[in-house]
PDBQT receptor file of N, H, CA, C and O in Angstrom, charges set to zero:
ATOM      1  N   UNK A   1     -11.921 -12.231  11.849  1.00  0.00    +0.000 N 
ATOM      2  CA  UNK A   1     -12.042 -12.291  10.406  1.00  0.00    +0.000 C 
ATOM      3  C   UNK A   1     -10.449 -13.031  10.203  1.00  0.00    +0.000 C 
ATOM      4  O   UNK A   1     -10.030 -14.068   9.688  1.00  0.00    +0.000 OA
ATOM      5  N   UNK A   2      -9.800 -11.759  10.986  1.00  0.00    +0.000 N 
ATOM      6  H   UNK A   2     -10.140 -10.917  11.405  1.00  0.00    +0.000 HD
ATOM      7  CA  UNK A   2      -8.057 -12.287  10.428  1.00  0.00    +0.000 C 
ATOM      8  C   UNK A   2      -7.422 -12.811  11.144  1.00  0.00    +0.000 C 
ATOM      9  O   UNK A   2      -6.398 -13.306  10.674  1.00  0.00    +0.000 OA
ATOM     10  N   UNK A   3      -7.635 -12.949  12.362  1.00  0.00    +0.000 N 
ATOM     11  H   UNK A   3      -8.467 -12.547  12.744  1.00  0.00    +0.000 HD
ATOM     12  CA  UNK A   3      -7.585 -13.576  13.618  1.00  0.00    +0.000 C 
ATOM     13  C   UNK A   3      -5.957 -14.927  13.227  1.00  0.00    +0.000 C 
ATOM     14  O   UNK A   3      -4.772 -14.714  13.485  1.00  0.00    +0.000 OA
ATOM     15  N   UNK A   4      -6.350 -15.740  12.805  1.00  0.00    +0.000 N 
ATOM     16  H   UNK A   4      -7.312 -15.913  12.595  1.00  0.00    +0.000 HD
ATOM     17  CA  UNK A   4      -5.722 -16.725  11.970  1.00  0.00    +0.000 C 
ATOM     18  C   UNK A   4      -4.515 -16.472  11.255  1.00  0.00    +0.000 C 
ATOM     19  O   UNK A   4      -3.613 -17.262  10.977  1.00  0.00    +0.000 OA
ATOM     20  N   UNK A   5      -4.612 -15.396  11.027  1.00  0.00    +0.000 N 
ATOM     21  H   UNK A   5      -5.345 -14.753  11.253  1.00  0.00    +0.000 HD
ATOM     22  CA  UNK A   5      -3.612 -14.656   9.652  1.00  0.00    +0.000 C 
ATOM     23  C   UNK A   5      -2.791 -13.773  10.090  1.00  0.00    +0.000 C 
ATOM     24  O   UNK A   5      -3.182 -13.206  11.111  1.00  0.00    +0.000 OA
ATOM     25  N   UNK A   6      -1.721 -13.427   9.659  1.00  0.00    +0.000 N 
ATOM     26  H   UNK A   6      -1.403 -13.887   8.830  1.00  0.00    +0.000 HD
ATOM     27  CA  UNK A   6      -0.637 -12.500  10.019  1.00  0.00    +0.000 C 
ATOM     28  C   UNK A   6      -0.742 -11.538  10.094  1.00  0.00    +0.000 C 
ATOM     29  O   UNK A   6       0.101 -10.836  10.653  1.00  0.00    +0.000 OA
ATOM     30  N   UNK A   7      -2.244 -10.904   9.360  1.00  0.00    +0.000 N 
ATOM     31  H   UNK A   7      -2.928 -11.475   8.906  1.00  0.00    +0.000 HD
ATOM     32  CA  UNK A   7      -2.591  -9.389   9.379  1.00  0.00    +0.000 C 
ATOM     33  C   UNK A   7      -3.244  -9.049  10.111  1.00  0.00    +0.000 C 
ATOM     34  O   UNK A   7      -3.693  -7.904  10.042  1.00  0.00    +0.000 OA
ATOM     35  N   UNK A   8      -3.581  -9.907  11.136  1.00  0.00    +0.000 N 
ATOM     36  H   UNK A   8      -3.216 -10.836  11.192  1.00  0.00    +0.000 HD
ATOM     37  CA  UNK A   8      -4.420  -9.673  12.768  1.00  0.00    +0.000 C 
ATOM     38  C   UNK A   8      -3.338  -8.930  13.760  1.00  0.00    +0.000 C 
ATOM     39  O   UNK A   8      -3.841  -8.326  14.707  1.00  0.00    +0.000 OA
ATOM     40  N   UNK A   9      -2.009  -8.911  13.651  1.00  0.00    +0.000 N 
ATOM     41  H   UNK A   9      -1.601  -9.402  12.881  1.00  0.00    +0.000 HD
ATOM     42  CA  UNK A   9      -0.967  -8.125  14.134  1.00  0.00    +0.000 C 
ATOM     43  C   UNK A   9      -0.847  -6.255  13.639  1.00  0.00    +0.000 C 
ATOM     44  O   UNK A   9       0.034  -5.513  14.074  1.00  0.00    +0.000 OA
ATOM     45  N   UNK A  10      -1.852  -5.858  12.752  1.00  0.00    +0.000 N 
ATOM     46  H   UNK A  10      -2.568  -6.461  12.398  1.00  0.00    +0.000 HD
ATOM     47  CA  UNK A  10      -1.654  -4.578  12.426  1.00  0.00    +0.000 C 
ATOM     48  C   UNK A  10      -2.260  -4.120  12.813  1.00  0.00    +0.000 C 
ATOM     49  O   UNK A  10      -3.312  -4.675  13.131  1.00  0.00    +0.000 OA
ATOM     50  N   UNK A  11      -2.041  -2.726  13.081  1.00  0.00    +0.000 N 
ATOM     51  H   UNK A  11      -1.186  -2.275  12.823  1.00  0.00    +0.000 HD
ATOM     52  CA  UNK A  11      -2.611  -1.966  14.075  1.00  0.00    +0.000 C 
ATOM     53  C   UNK A  11      -3.483  -1.072  12.713  1.00  0.00    +0.000 C 
ATOM     54  O   UNK A  11      -2.946  -1.007  11.607  1.00  0.00    +0.000 OA
ATOM     55  N   UNK A  12      -4.853  -0.427  12.975  1.00  0.00    +0.000 N 
ATOM     56  H   UNK A  12      -5.289  -0.480  13.873  1.00  0.00    +0.000 HD
ATOM     57  CA  UNK A  12      -5.088   0.692  12.764  1.00  0.00    +0.000 C 
ATOM     58  C   UNK A  12      -4.618   1.598  11.791  1.00  0.00    +0.000 C 
ATOM     59  O   UNK A  12      -5.018   1.776  10.641  1.00  0.00    +0.000 OA
ATOM     60  N   UNK A  13      -3.639   2.186  12.471  1.00  0.00    +0.000 N 
ATOM     61  H   UNK A  13      -3.314   2.041  13.406  1.00  0.00    +0.000 HD
ATOM     62  CA  UNK A  13      -2.503   3.262  11.839  1.00  0.00    +0.000 C 
ATOM     63  C   UNK A  13      -1.961   2.317  10.911  1.00  0.00    +0.000 C 
ATOM     64  O   UNK A  13      -1.473   3.018  10.025  1.00  0.00    +0.000 OA
ATOM     65  N   UNK A  14      -1.809   1.336  10.677  1.00  0.00    +0.000 N 
ATOM     66  H   UNK A  14      -2.205   0.767  11.397  1.00  0.00    +0.000 HD
ATOM     67  CA  UNK A  14      -0.822   0.524   9.489  1.00  0.00    +0.000 C 
ATOM     68  C   UNK A  14      -1.882   0.131   8.545  1.00  0.00    +0.000 C 
ATOM     69  O   UNK A  14      -1.700   0.239   7.333  1.00  0.00    +0.000 OA
ATOM     70  N   UNK A  15      -2.768  -0.233   8.947  1.00  0.00    +0.000 N 
ATOM     71  H   UNK A  15      -2.916  -0.321   9.932  1.00  0.00    +0.000 HD
ATOM     72  CA  UNK A  15      -4.149  -0.364   7.899  1.00  0.00    +0.000 C 
ATOM     73  C   UNK A  15      -4.115   0.831   6.798  1.00  0.00    +0.000 C 
ATOM     74  O   UNK A  15      -3.862   0.795   5.594  1.00  0.00    +0.000 OA
ATOM     75  N   UNK A  16      -4.603   2.334   8.008  1.00  0.00    +0.000 N 
ATOM     76  H   UNK A  16      -4.808   2.364   8.986  1.00  0.00    +0.000 HD
ATOM     77  CA  UNK A  16      -4.767   3.634   7.566  1.00  0.00    +0.000 C 
ATOM     78  C   UNK A  16      -3.695   3.744   6.385  1.00  0.00    +0.000 C 
ATOM     79  O   UNK A  16      -4.018   3.854   5.202  1.00  0.00    +0.000 OA
ATOM     80  N   UNK A  17      -2.584   3.707   6.780  1.00  0.00    +0.000 N 
ATOM     81  H   UNK A  17      -2.322   3.617   7.741  1.00  0.00    +0.000 HD
ATOM     82  CA  UNK A  17      -1.319   3.797   5.668  1.00  0.00    +0.000 C 
ATOM     83  C   UNK A  17      -1.049   3.340   4.735  1.00  0.00    +0.000 C 
ATOM     84  O   UNK A  17      -0.390   3.829   3.817  1.00  0.00    +0.000 OA
ATOM     85  N   UNK A  18      -1.559   2.231   4.826  1.00  0.00    +0.000 N 
ATOM     86  H   UNK A  18      -2.094   1.834   5.571  1.00  0.00    +0.000 HD
ATOM     87  CA  UNK A  18      -1.312   1.277   3.320  1.00  0.00    +0.000 C 
ATOM     88  C   UNK A  18      -2.659   1.763   2.581  1.00  0.00    +0.000 C 
ATOM     89  O   UNK A  18      -2.382   1.938   1.394  1.00  0.00    +0.000 OA
ATOM     90  N   UNK A  19      -3.907   2.024   2.820  1.00  0.00    +0.000 N 
ATOM     91  H   UNK A  19      -4.132   1.883   3.784  1.00  0.00    +0.000 HD
ATOM     92  CA  UNK A  19      -4.874   2.205   2.173  1.00  0.00    +0.000 C 
ATOM     93  C   UNK A  19      -4.767   3.580   1.319  1.00  0.00    +0.000 C 
ATOM     94  O   UNK A  19      -5.117   3.766   0.153  1.00  0.00    +0.000 OA
ATOM     95  N   UNK A  20      -4.069   4.667   2.414  1.00  0.00    +0.000 N 
ATOM     96  H   UNK A  20      -3.785   4.515   3.361  1.00  0.00    +0.000 HD
ATOM     97  CA  UNK A  20      -3.641   5.878   1.568  1.00  0.00    +0.000 C 
ATOM     98  C   UNK A  20      -2.706   5.757   0.733  1.00  0.00    +0.000 C 
ATOM     99  O   UNK A  20      -3.036   6.009  -0.426  1.00  0.00    +0.000 OA
ATOM    100  N   UNK A  21      -1.420   5.394   0.940  1.00  0.00    +0.000 N 
ATOM    101  H   UNK A  21      -1.153   5.189   1.881  1.00  0.00    +0.000 HD
ATOM    102  CA  UNK A  21      -0.379   4.771  -0.042  1.00  0.00    +0.000 C 
ATOM    103  C   UNK A  21      -0.785   4.287  -1.224  1.00  0.00    +0.000 C 
ATOM    104  O   UNK A  21      -0.314   4.691  -2.286  1.00  0.00    +0.000 OA
ATOM    105  N   UNK A  22      -2.092   2.982  -1.101  1.00  0.00    +0.000 N 
ATOM    106  H   UNK A  22      -2.475   2.653  -0.238  1.00  0.00    +0.000 HD
ATOM    107  CA  UNK A  22      -2.597   2.680  -2.150  1.00  0.00    +0.000 C 
ATOM    108  C   UNK A  22      -3.119   3.369  -3.280  1.00  0.00    +0.000 C 
ATOM    109  O   UNK A  22      -3.068   3.135  -4.487  1.00  0.00    +0.000 OA
ATOM    110  N   UNK A  23      -3.793   4.558  -2.387  1.00  0.00    +0.000 N 
ATOM    111  H   UNK A  23      -3.834   4.748  -1.406  1.00  0.00    +0.000 HD
ATOM    112  CA  UNK A  23      -4.366   5.151  -3.494  1.00  0.00    +0.000 C 
ATOM    113  C   UNK A  23      -4.056   6.119  -3.884  1.00  0.00    +0.000 C 
ATOM    114  O   UNK A  23      -4.633   6.735  -4.780  1.00  0.00    +0.000 OA
ATOM    115  N   UNK A  24      -2.969   6.499  -3.229  1.00  0.00    +0.000 N 
ATOM    116  H   UNK A  24      -2.501   5.998  -2.501  1.00  0.00    +0.000 HD
ATOM    117  CA  UNK A  24      -1.793   7.792  -3.911  1.00  0.00    +0.000 C 
ATOM    118  C   UNK A  24      -1.048   7.156  -5.360  1.00  0.00    +0.000 C 
ATOM    119  O   UNK A  24      -0.840   7.715  -6.437  1.00  0.00    +0.000 OA
ATOM    120  N   UNK A  25      -0.812   6.059  -5.000  1.00  0.00    +0.000 N 
ATOM    121  H   UNK A  25      -0.981   5.606  -4.125  1.00  0.00    +0.000 HD
ATOM    122  CA  UNK A  25      -0.024   5.383  -6.226  1.00  0.00    +0.000 C 
ATOM    123  C   UNK A  25      -0.943   5.331  -7.172  1.00  0.00    +0.000 C 
ATOM    124  O   UNK A  25      -0.668   5.761  -8.293  1.00  0.00    +0.000 OA
ATOM    125  N   UNK A  26      -2.245   4.774  -6.877  1.00  0.00    +0.000 N 
ATOM    126  H   UNK A  26      -2.468   4.425  -5.966  1.00  0.00    +0.000 HD
ATOM    127  CA  UNK A  26      -3.048   4.479  -8.044  1.00  0.00    +0.000 C 
ATOM    128  C   UNK A  26      -3.727   5.637  -8.756  1.00  0.00    +0.000 C 
ATOM    129  O   UNK A  26      -4.214   5.715  -9.883  1.00  0.00    +0.000 OA
ATOM    130  N   UNK A  27      -3.619   6.487  -7.796  1.00  0.00    +0.000 N 
ATOM    131  H   UNK A  27      -3.223   6.424  -6.879  1.00  0.00    +0.000 HD
ATOM    132  CA  UNK A  27      -4.131   8.359  -8.449  1.00  0.00    +0.000 C 
ATOM    133  C   UNK A  27      -3.032   8.157  -9.703  1.00  0.00    +0.000 C 
ATOM    134  O   UNK A  27      -3.361   8.229 -10.887  1.00  0.00    +0.000 OA
ATOM    135  N   UNK A  28      -1.881   7.932  -9.305  1.00  0.00    +0.000 N 
ATOM    136  H   UNK A  28      -1.614   7.873  -8.343  1.00  0.00    +0.000 HD
ATOM    137  CA  UNK A  28      -0.572   8.639 -10.286  1.00  0.00    +0.000 C 
ATOM    138  C   UNK A  28      -0.576   7.443 -11.314  1.00  0.00    +0.000 C 
ATOM    139  O   UNK A  28      -0.062   7.771 -12.384  1.00  0.00    +0.000 OA
ATOM    140  N   UNK A  29      -0.936   6.394 -11.274  1.00  0.00    +0.000 N 
ATOM    141  H   UNK A  29      -1.353   6.128 -10.405  1.00  0.00    +0.000 HD
ATOM    142  CA  UNK A  29      -0.927   5.400 -12.209  1.00  0.00    +0.000 C 
ATOM    143  C   UNK A  29      -2.215   5.961 -13.191  1.00  0.00    +0.000 C 
ATOM    144  O   UNK A  29      -1.917   6.097 -14.378  1.00  0.00    +0.000 OA
ATOM    145  N   UNK A  30      -3.634   6.302 -12.796  1.00  0.00    +0.000 N 
ATOM    146  H   UNK A  30      -3.876   6.192 -11.832  1.00  0.00    +0.000 HD
ATOM    147  CA  UNK A  30      -4.078   6.840 -13.769  1.00  0.00    +0.000 C 
ATOM    148  C   UNK A  30      -4.265   8.143 -14.366  1.00  0.00    +0.000 C 
ATOM    149  O   UNK A  30      -5.229   8.469 -15.058  1.00  0.00    +0.000 OA
ATOM    150  N   UNK A  31      -3.221   8.906 -14.034  1.00  0.00    +0.000 N 
ATOM    151  H   UNK A  31      -2.437   8.641 -13.472  1.00  0.00    +0.000 HD
ATOM    152  CA  UNK A  31      -3.071  10.133 -14.168  1.00  0.00    +0.000 C 
ATOM    153  C   UNK A  31      -2.267  10.125 -15.325  1.00  0.00    +0.000 C 
ATOM    154  O   UNK A  31      -2.516  10.802 -16.323  1.00  0.00    +0.000 OA
ATOM    155  N   UNK A  32      -1.410   9.449 -15.215  1.00  0.00    +0.000 N 
ATOM    156  H   UNK A  32      -1.209   8.899 -14.404  1.00  0.00    +0.000 HD
ATOM    157  CA  UNK A  32      -0.337   8.679 -16.146  1.00  0.00    +0.000 C 
ATOM    158  C   UNK A  32      -0.465   7.824 -17.108  1.00  0.00    +0.000 C 
ATOM    159  O   UNK A  32       0.271   7.630 -18.076  1.00  0.00    +0.000 OA
ATOM    160  N   UNK A  33      -1.414   7.330 -16.809  1.00  0.00    +0.000 N 
ATOM    161  H   UNK A  33      -2.012   7.488 -16.023  1.00  0.00    +0.000 HD
ATOM    162  CA  UNK A  33      -1.969   6.601 -18.042  1.00  0.00    +0.000 C 
ATOM    163  C   UNK A  33      -0.593   5.022 -17.899  1.00  0.00    +0.000 C 
ATOM    164  O   UNK A  33      -0.053   4.265 -18.706  1.00  0.00    +0.000 OA
ATOM    165  N   UNK A  34      -0.572   5.165 -16.826  1.00  0.00    +0.000 N 
ATOM    166  H   UNK A  34      -1.011   5.780 -16.170  1.00  0.00    +0.000 HD
ATOM    167  CA  UNK A  34       0.357   3.651 -16.611  1.00  0.00    +0.000 C 
ATOM    168  C   UNK A  34       1.809   4.423 -15.847  1.00  0.00    +0.000 C 
ATOM    169  O   UNK A  34       2.125   5.595 -15.637  1.00  0.00    +0.000 OA
ATOM    170  N   UNK A  35       2.345   3.319 -15.624  1.00  0.00    +0.000 N 
ATOM    171  H   UNK A  35       2.088   2.368 -15.794  1.00  0.00    +0.000 HD
ATOM    172  CA  UNK A  35       3.661   3.419 -15.051  1.00  0.00    +0.000 C 
ATOM    173  C   UNK A  35       4.140   2.081 -14.075  1.00  0.00    +0.000 C 
ATOM    174  O   UNK A  35       3.655   0.950 -14.091  1.00  0.00    +0.000 OA
ATOM    175  N   UNK A  36       5.107   2.532 -13.338  1.00  0.00    +0.000 N 
ATOM    176  H   UNK A  36       5.501   3.451 -13.324  1.00  0.00    +0.000 HD
ATOM    177  CA  UNK A  36       5.947   1.415 -12.868  1.00  0.00    +0.000 C 
ATOM    178  C   UNK A  36       5.881   1.734 -11.187  1.00  0.00    +0.000 C 
ATOM    179  O   UNK A  36       6.177   2.799 -10.646  1.00  0.00    +0.000 OA
ATOM    180  N   UNK A  37       5.396   0.462 -10.524  1.00  0.00    +0.000 N 
ATOM    181  H   UNK A  37       5.156  -0.404 -10.964  1.00  0.00    +0.000 HD
ATOM    182  CA  UNK A  37       5.257   0.648  -8.937  1.00  0.00    +0.000 C 
ATOM    183  C   UNK A  37       6.236   0.075  -8.446  1.00  0.00    +0.000 C 
ATOM    184  O   UNK A  37       6.364  -0.919  -9.161  1.00  0.00    +0.000 OA
ATOM    185  N   UNK A  38       6.960   0.053  -7.743  1.00  0.00    +0.000 N 
ATOM    186  H   UNK A  38       6.857   0.861  -7.162  1.00  0.00    +0.000 HD
ATOM    187  CA  UNK A  38       7.648  -0.318  -6.618  1.00  0.00    +0.000 C 
ATOM    188  C   UNK A  38       7.282  -0.546  -5.191  1.00  0.00    +0.000 C 
ATOM    189  O   UNK A  38       6.889   0.355  -4.450  1.00  0.00    +0.000 OA
ATOM    190  N   UNK A  39       7.447  -1.935  -4.798  1.00  0.00    +0.000 N 
ATOM    191  H   UNK A  39       7.767  -2.667  -5.400  1.00  0.00    +0.000 HD
ATOM    192  CA  UNK A  39       7.284  -2.303  -3.565  1.00  0.00    +0.000 C 
ATOM    193  C   UNK A  39       8.277  -2.694  -3.138  1.00  0.00    +0.000 C 
ATOM    194  O   UNK A  39       9.139  -3.409  -3.650  1.00  0.00    +0.000 OA
ATOM    195  N   UNK A  40       8.155  -1.947  -1.553  1.00  0.00    +0.000 N 
ATOM    196  H   UNK A  40       7.455  -1.366  -1.138  1.00  0.00    +0.000 HD
ATOM    197  CA  UNK A  40       9.135  -2.385  -0.649  1.00  0.00    +0.000 C 
ATOM    198  C   UNK A  40       8.592  -2.944   0.938  1.00  0.00    +0.000 C 
ATOM    199  O   UNK A  40       8.172  -2.347   1.930  1.00  0.00    +0.000 OA
ATOM    200  N   UNK A  41       8.828  -4.350   0.627  1.00  0.00    +0.000 N 
ATOM    201  H   UNK A  41       9.169  -4.835  -0.178  1.00  0.00    +0.000 HD
ATOM    202  CA  UNK A  41       7.808  -5.266   1.768  1.00  0.00    +0.000 C 
ATOM    203  C   UNK A  41       8.582  -5.172   3.026  1.00  0.00    +0.000 C 
ATOM    204  O   UNK A  41       7.921  -5.679   3.932  1.00  0.00    +0.000 OA
ATOM    205  N   UNK A  42      10.007  -4.610   3.542  1.00  0.00    +0.000 N 
ATOM    206  H   UNK A  42      10.544  -4.198   2.806  1.00  0.00    +0.000 HD
ATOM    207  CA  UNK A  42      10.754  -4.504   4.454  1.00  0.00    +0.000 C 
ATOM    208  C   UNK A  42      10.686  -3.259   5.062  1.00  0.00    +0.000 C 
ATOM    209  O   UNK A  42      11.153  -3.123   6.193  1.00  0.00    +0.000 OA
ATOM    210  N   UNK A  43      10.063  -2.134   4.350  1.00  0.00    +0.000 N 
ATOM    211  H   UNK A  43       9.684  -2.244   3.431  1.00  0.00    +0.000 HD
ATOM    212  CA  UNK A  43      10.194  -0.877   4.672  1.00  0.00    +0.000 C 
ATOM    213  C   UNK A  43       8.664  -0.114   4.646  1.00  0.00    +0.000 C 
ATOM    214  O   UNK A  43       8.301   1.003   5.016  1.00  0.00    +0.000 OA
ATOM    215  N   UNK A  44       7.826  -1.464   3.919  1.00  0.00    +0.000 N 
ATOM    216  H   UNK A  44       8.121  -2.371   3.618  1.00  0.00    +0.000 HD
ATOM    217  CA  UNK A  44       6.260  -1.308   3.872  1.00  0.00    +0.000 C 
ATOM    218  C   UNK A  44       6.046   0.074   3.053  1.00  0.00    +0.000 C 
ATOM    219  O   UNK A  44       5.156   0.795   3.504  1.00  0.00    +0.000 OA
ATOM    220  N   UNK A  45       6.657   0.484   2.052  1.00  0.00    +0.000 N 
ATOM    221  H   UNK A  45       7.380  -0.101   1.686  1.00  0.00    +0.000 HD
ATOM    222  CA  UNK A  45       6.690   1.626   1.385  1.00  0.00    +0.000 C 
ATOM    223  C   UNK A  45       6.225   0.873  -0.291  1.00  0.00    +0.000 C 
ATOM    224  O   UNK A  45       6.823  -0.113  -0.723  1.00  0.00    +0.000 OA
ATOM    225  N   UNK A  46       5.077   1.558  -1.056  1.00  0.00    +0.000 N 
ATOM    226  H   UNK A  46       4.592   2.359  -0.706  1.00  0.00    +0.000 HD
ATOM    227  CA  UNK A  46       4.904   1.566  -2.367  1.00  0.00    +0.000 C 
ATOM    228  C   UNK A  46       4.911   2.822  -3.003  1.00  0.00    +0.000 C 
ATOM    229  O   UNK A  46       4.055   3.640  -2.665  1.00  0.00    +0.000 OA
ATOM    230  N   UNK A  47       5.908   3.168  -4.045  1.00  0.00    +0.000 N 
ATOM    231  H   UNK A  47       6.604   2.504  -4.320  1.00  0.00    +0.000 HD
ATOM    232  CA  UNK A  47       6.277   3.995  -4.876  1.00  0.00    +0.000 C 
ATOM    233  C   UNK A  47       5.681   4.048  -6.313  1.00  0.00    +0.000 C 
ATOM    234  O   UNK A  47       5.284   3.007  -6.836  1.00  0.00    +0.000 OA
ATOM    235  N   UNK A  48       5.619   5.132  -6.900  1.00  0.00    +0.000 N 
ATOM    236  H   UNK A  48       5.942   5.978  -6.475  1.00  0.00    +0.000 HD
ATOM    237  CA  UNK A  48       5.500   5.012  -8.327  1.00  0.00    +0.000 C 
ATOM    238  C   UNK A  48       6.736   6.133  -9.036  1.00  0.00    +0.000 C 
ATOM    239  O   UNK A  48       7.465   7.086  -8.761  1.00  0.00    +0.000 OA
ATOM    240  N   UNK A  49       6.429   5.432  -9.867  1.00  0.00    +0.000 N 
ATOM    241  H   UNK A  49       5.837   4.658 -10.090  1.00  0.00    +0.000 HD
ATOM    242  CA  UNK A  49       7.989   5.583 -10.510  1.00  0.00    +0.000 C 
ATOM    243  C   UNK A  49       7.355   6.310 -11.994  1.00  0.00    +0.000 C 
ATOM    244  O   UNK A  49       8.125   6.648 -12.894  1.00  0.00    +0.000 OA
TER     245      UNK A  49
């Protein structure tokens, strides 16, 4: 399904890390009823502020 896309190069570990980070920041946004997310595409990080 993704063989023609850049994401096909990602490992299962990469996907797992991305999903877990996404859920983590989503829980923080919900808990605090909003907030700011910082995404660093080079470092492959998403952070809640």
